[in-house]
N, C-alpha and C positions, 0 to 999 in steps of 0.2 A: 500393570502399572500405568497410571495416568501421566500424560505429557502435558506440561504447561509451558507455553512459549511467552516471550516478552519482547515487545516492540515499544520503544520510547524515544523521546528527544532529550533524555536526561544526561547522556554521556556516561562516563565511568569514573569520574573524578570524585564526586561528592558522596558516594555511598547510597544514593537514592535507589538504584537498582538492587543493591544488596539488601536494603530494607524490605523491598517488595518480596524478594526471594525468601527472606527469613519468615515473613508472615505466611507464605504459602507452605513452606516446609514445616512450620510449627503446627499447622492444621492437618497436614498430610505428609508425614516423614518419608513415605515411600515414593513420593512423586519424582518424575524425571523433569528437570528444568532445562530449557533450551533458550539461549539468547539468539534472537534473530537480528535485531539492529538497535543500537542506542545512539546512532549518529544521524537520526533524522534532524534536519535543520530546525533549530528551536522554534516552536509554535507553528510550524508549517504543516498544517493539517493535510493539505493536498499531497505533499511529499510523503507523509506517513501513510496515507491511503494507497498511494502508488506502491510503496514498499510492501505493504500488507498484501496487495494484489498478487505479488510474485509467489507467495508461499502458502497462503492460508489453507488451500485445498490439496496441498501435497502431503500434508501430515495425515495420519490415519484418523478415521472417524472416532469421536470421543475426545480428541485433542482439545485443550482449552487454550485459546489465544488471548493473552492480555495485551491490549494495545492502549498506550497512554501518550497522546500528543494533545494537550489540554489547556489552551490558553484561557479557557473559561472556568478553570477549577474553582470550586467553591460557590459558583453562581447557581442560577436556577436551571441550568442545562441538566438533562436527565442522565443518570447512569444506566447503561444498557447491558442486558444479557441477551445475546443473539444466538439462535441456532440456525446454521446454514449448512445444508447438505451433511448433517450429522456431526459437524464440528461446532464447538462453543466459542463465542467471542465475547469479551468483556471489555468495556471501555466507555468513554463519554459519547453522548449523542451530539456530535458536532460535525458530522460528515466523514469521520475517519473510516467508517465501514462502507463508504459509497461504492467502491470497486467490488467489494464482496457482494453487495446487493445486485450489482450489475452482472456479475458472472455466475452466481449461485443458481442452481436449478430451483431450489426451494429454500426459503428462509422465513424466519419470524423473529421479531424483536420484542423484548419485554423490558419493562422498567424495573430495575432493582429496588426492592423495598427500602425505605429509610431506616428500618431496624437492622439492616445488614451493615453493620459498622463495627470495625475492630474495637474490642475493649481497650480502654485507656487511650483512645484516639484523642489527639490534641489539635485544635484548630481545624480550619477548612482548606488548608493549602496543600495537603498531601493525600488526596483521595486515591491516588494510585496505590498507595500503601493501605490506607484505612478502609477503602471500599472495594476497589477493583481486585487487588491482590488477595484481600480477605475473602471476597466472594469466590475467587478462583480456588483458594485453598479449601473452602467448604465444599465446593463442587467436586474437587478432586477426591475429597475424603468421603464422598458418598451422598452429599445433600442433593435433593431433587431440584428441578427448576422451580417447582411450586414453593419450596422452602426459601428461595432467594428472590423470586420475582413474581409479580402477579399480573398486572394489566398488560395486554398487548398494546404496543404503541406504533405510531407511524414515525419512523426515524428521519432525521435530516439526511438528505442526499444531495450531493453536488450534481449539477447538470454538466456532465462531461461533454465537450464539444464533439459533434458528429461531422464526419467529412461530407462534402458535397460531391456525390459520385454521378458523373454523366458518362455518356458513351465513349468519348475520346478525351475526357478531362476529369481529374479528381482534384479537388481543392480541400486541403486539410490544414492542420496547424500543429506546432510543436507542443506536446503536453508534458514532456519530462526531459531533463538534462541530467545525465548520470555523472558520477564522480570522475569518470574518464573524459568527460566532455563530449560523449556521444549524445546525439539529440534524437528523441523518439517522437514520431508523429502519431496522429490518431487514425492513420490510413491502414486498414488491414492489408497485409502484404499479398494475400491471395487475390486482391482486386487489381494488382499491378501486373500487366501482361509483359513479360520480359522477352517475348519472342519478336516483338515489333522492332523493325530497324530504325524507327523514328522516336523511340521512347526518350523522353526528357523529364528529369526530376530536378526541380529547382527550389531553392530556399535562399532568400536574400541574394547574394552574388554567387552562390554555389550552384553549379549545374553539373548533373551526372547523367550519363546516357545509357546506363545498364544497371541491373542488379548483380551484386556479387554474393558469393556463398558464405564467405568468412572474412575476417579482418585482414588476413595476409594475402587475399586474392589480388591485391595491388601492392606495388613497392612502398616502402616506408615513406611517409609524408604524402601519400596519394589519398584522394577522397574516395569514399565508397558509399553506395546505398545498398542495404542488405535487409534480409529478414532477421530481425532481432529475436531474442528468446521470448519476447512478449507477444510475438506474432504480428507485430506492427512494423511499418516501414521505418527504418533507422538510418540516420546519416552519420558518417564517421570519417576519421582520418587515421590511417594505419600508423600507429605509434605517435599520434598527435591528438590535439584537442580541437574538434571541429567547431565547437561553440565559440571558443576564443578566436580562432582563425577567421571565422566568417561573421562574428558578432551575432550569433543566433541565440535567442532566448525564448522563454515560454510565450506562447501565443503567436509566434512568427508564422507566417503562411508557408505552407509546403504545397507545391503543385506538381502533379504528374499529368503529362499529356502525350498524345500520340499524333 
């Protein structure tokens, strides 16, 4: 049984997600559908790319990931079919797959043919239904890559900021703020030596002198630095919102020094 997942910024009020699911099931009734998230902030491609980063390679090979955060819907931006480490990804060529390209061992991107269009499609404003979900349904039903896409393309990729790593100092920045107000940096946690007595992690007015293992390592209301599930240095407040308390937002500098 094929698995098709859905990531969008559509929410669940308007029936847009259900329409996409209907198109997939019509093409392949035996498919297993999985909702990953429909709460990506509207038109926030980078947030969508980050969410996709968390799960795309945790599903079995052959899984089809449909991802639609698409402020350029109906424009000349390309519709993509991507194969990355044996998984398929379908969505717009706007940077949404940047983290996939960053983390996959092997990947190749193709442009979906203009002929891949749901019958009775109306207008150009719902290509999530009429192109991406339709292509996913056909792929799940047994269509080959060559049936859906032809030319290999060079997709749009965001330039994710890299930390500046020196012997006794690392300078990075915040690249994500989650719904709990935890802030995630671009600093790989394995580069942070927690054995030093003079370790200092700072961001805005926040200063922390050690790494913790989990959120309750400190009393409620206390600040922590820890290895998040992303493998990156994360700053948090136990039972609180560190982003609000310290005015931390995307792009703010994070420094680790000894």
